[in-house]
VOGU-3710 file (C-alpha; in Angstrom, 3 decimals, decimal comma):
1> msdapeasrg> 79,100/89,842/116,309  77,989/91,111/113,301  81,355/92,777/113,289  83,323/89,676/113,305  82,781/88,871/109,365  83,818/92,102/108,379  86,949/92,061/110,640  88,006/88,718/109,349  87,508/89,873/105,763  90,350/91,078/103,831
11> pvvtpvrvvi> 91,020/94,575/102,750  88,620/96,262/100,549  89,766/97,328/97,143  87,884/100,643/95,937  88,609/102,832/92,970  89,727/105,616/95,282  92,398/103,151/96,784  93,300/102,287/93,427  94,084/106,008/92,481  95,901/106,271/95,736
21> alclfapfva> 98,067/103,163/94,935  98,740/104,905/91,253  99,647/108,033/93,074  102,339/106,195/95,101  103,780/103,868/92,328  104,161/106,163/89,458  107,272/107,977/90,842  109,023/104,651/91,535  108,319/103,555/87,707  109,393/106,954/86,347
31> mlwvgsyakv> 112,592/106,799/88,286  113,555/102,986/87,818  112,955/103,009/84,102  116,115/104,989/83,670  116,612/104,341/79,719  113,692/106,566/79,168  115,445/109,663/80,704  119,317/108,662/80,187  120,033/111,276/77,712  121,365/114,918/77,409
41> dpafigipff> 118,760/116,543/74,982  116,645/118,409/75,364  118,536/120,664/77,801  116,619/123,173/79,852  118,439/126,605/80,818  121,783/124,745/80,150  121,020/121,474/82,495  120,684/117,997/80,624  117,517/116,001/80,575  118,821/113,538/82,852
51> ywyqmlwvli> 119,141/115,920/85,700  116,067/118,207/84,870  113,727/115,343/84,657  114,713/113,991/87,758  114,485/116,943/89,733  110,854/117,660/88,004  109,661/114,225/89,562  110,990/115,531/92,997  107,976/118,132/92,464  105,667/115,641/91,003
61> saaltmtayk> 105,951/113,155/93,597  105,397/115,495/96,313  102,256/116,611/94,645  101,319/113,023/93,954  101,902/111,968/97,683  99,854/114,810/98,992  96,878/113,852/96,650  97,198/110,352/97,703  97,059/111,420/101,597  93,988/113,705/101,045
71> lwqrdqrara> 92,264/110,817/99,172  93,059/108,552/102,040  91,928/110,924/104,664  88,592/111,464/102,516  88,272/107,526/102,349  88,807/107,188/106,090  86,079/109,878/107,075  83,716/108,177/104,534  84,446/104,622/105,899  84,013/105,922/109,280
81> sqkggasq> 80,624/107,857/108,565  79,438/104,493/107,093  80,254/102,400/110,152  78,796/105,084/112,624  75,659/105,618/110,271  75,117/101,672/110,133  75,413/101,009/113,860  72,637/103,607/114,688
//
């Protein structure tokens, strides 16, 4: 019976989950704000800014997604150990 109130409660917002959300949300904001990168200069090895900026975000997005995944795994392990420790 003690699990029922916890199960009916909404999702828990923690600082780690906020960081996870920001890691996943940042690439969308960066790519949807086209006015910030819709220009030719500065060129990088002959590639206009418009193109290399987007390609850079492919790498940044991969790193941020990996970071979010690792943080999520750590958060889930911590929650599981709290539940396991509380029931014993």
